[in-house]
C-alpha positions in Angstrom: 123.8 167.5 62.2 122.7 165.6 59.5 120.4 162.9 59.0 122.7 160.3 59.0 124.6 160.6 61.9 120.7 161.0 63.5 119.7 158.2 62.2 123.1 156.9 63.6 123.0 158.4 67.1 119.1 157.1 67.1 120.4 153.5 66.4 122.7 154.1 69.4 120.7 155.1 72.0 117.7 152.2 71.0 120.9 149.7 71.1 121.9 151.1 74.5 118.2 151.1 75.8 117.6 148.1 75.1 121.2 145.9 76.3 119.7 147.7 79.4 116.5 146.7 79.6 118.0 143.3 79.3 120.8 143.9 81.7 118.2 145.0 84.2 116.1 141.9 83.3 118.7 139.2 83.9 119.5 140.1 87.3 115.9 139.9 88.8 114.9 136.7 86.8 114.6 133.7 89.5 116.1 130.0 88.2 112.5 128.7 89.0 110.8 129.0 85.1 107.8 130.9 85.0 104.1 128.2 85.1 102.2 128.9 81.8 98.5 129.9 82.6 95.9 128.9 80.7 92.9 131.8 80.2 90.7 130.6 82.8 93.5 129.8 85.4 94.9 131.3 88.8 98.5 130.9 90.1 98.5 130.4 93.8 101.9 131.4 96.3 103.9 128.1 97.3 101.6 126.9 100.3 103.5 124.6 103.0 102.2 121.4 103.1 98.9 121.4 105.8 98.7 118.3 108.2 95.5 116.6 108.3 96.4 113.2 109.9 95.9 112.6 113.7 96.7 109.7 116.1 95.0 107.2 118.2 96.9 105.6 121.1 95.7 103.2 124.0 95.9 100.3 125.7 95.2 96.1 125.3 93.5 94.6 127.7 92.6 90.6 127.6 90.4 88.2 129.9 93.0 85.9 130.1 96.8 85.5 131.8 97.7 87.2 128.4 96.9 89.9 125.3 97.2 87.7 122.0 99.8 88.3 119.7 97.6 89.2 117.0 95.1 91.6 118.8 95.2 95.0 117.0 93.1 97.9 117.4 90.7 98.7 114.6 88.8 102.5 113.9 85.6 103.0 112.5 84.0 106.2 111.8 81.6 107.5 114.5 78.4 108.1 111.7 78.7 105.8 108.7 80.1 102.7 111.0 82.8 102.3 108.5 85.9 100.7 109.7 88.7 102.7 108.6 91.7 101.3 109.7 93.0 98.1 112.0 96.6 98.9 113.6 99.4 96.5 112.3 101.5 95.7 115.1 101.4 95.9 119.2 103.7 98.3 120.9 105.2 95.9 123.6 106.8 96.8 126.6 105.8 100.7 127.0 105.3 101.9 130.7 102.3 104.1 128.9 100.1 101.4 128.4 98.1 98.8 131.3 100.2 95.4 131.2 102.7 97.6 128.6 100.8 96.2 125.6 99.2 99.2 123.2 98.3 100.6 119.9 98.5 103.6 117.5 96.8 104.1 114.6 97.1 107.3 112.3 93.5 108.4 110.8 92.5 111.2 109.0 91.3 114.2 111.5 87.2 113.2 112.8 85.4 111.2 115.0 85.6 108.0 115.7 84.8 104.7 117.7 87.8 102.3 118.7 87.6 98.7 118.8 89.5 95.3 119.1 87.8 93.1 116.6 88.4 89.0 118.3 85.9 87.0 115.9 82.5 87.6 117.1 83.2 90.1 119.6 84.4 93.4 119.8 85.4 95.3 122.6 85.1 99.1 122.5 86.4 101.7 124.2 83.6 102.7 126.3 82.7 105.3 129.5 82.7 101.5 131.5 86.7 101.1 129.9 87.2 105.4 130.3 86.7 104.0 134.1 89.5 101.7 134.7 92.0 104.1 134.7 90.3 106.2 137.1 89.5 103.4 139.9 91.2 100.7 141.7 90.9 97.5 139.9 87.3 97.0 137.4 83.9 98.0 137.7 81.5 96.0 138.3 79.1 96.2 135.2 75.4 98.0 136.1 72.8 96.5 133.5 70.4 99.8 134.0 73.6 102.1 132.6 73.4 99.5 129.4 72.1 102.5 127.1 74.1 104.8 128.4 77.4 104.2 129.8 78.7 101.0 128.0 78.4 102.5 124.7 81.1 103.6 123.1 82.7 106.9 123.2 83.5 109.1 120.4 87.3 109.8 120.0 87.8 113.2 118.3 91.1 113.5 116.3 92.7 116.3 115.5 95.6 116.6 113.1 98.6 116.8 114.3 98.2 115.3 117.9 98.0 112.2 119.6 94.5 111.3 121.8 96.1 108.9 124.0 93.6 106.8 126.4 91.9 104.8 124.3 91.9 101.6 126.5 90.2 98.6 125.2 89.4 96.7 127.6 85.1 96.0 127.5 85.1 92.2 126.3 81.8 91.7 128.3 79.6 94.6 127.4 77.9 91.7 124.1 77.2 89.3 127.2 76.2 91.6 129.8 73.9 94.4 127.7 72.5 93.2 125.0 
């Protein structure tokens, strides 16, 4: 074999190897673009969205003949007492709720107090109202228990779950326990 033939064979071999490599790479390429990385960045695999919010639901009550239509439930942080959100509308004609009227609010997972704000009065979900569902009728106030039983109950919200039963009914706490 002369030098020219050897060179042609080597060139052909290089071209065939390159073509085979290009073909192999083309078969293994995804349609998605490859993200560019800076020297300090790291790529992570795509993750499914993680649900971080939960819900609080409960009944409205009111010491009158009907529940005011403008009534809404408000949620405040149990530590800072900062108002987080108020319900936008009442849920009506729903058998889950006392008197068929209630609320549902979406909040980040955490610990909260829930109340109705009616001007000068806040009706919290507390130990007094928690007993309403367990007893026949409304229990009487016990002024000796104002510091414990009538204080707001912390409602714990878990991501992706609804915490039910936060009845807003203690309209007389401020009058009877202050």
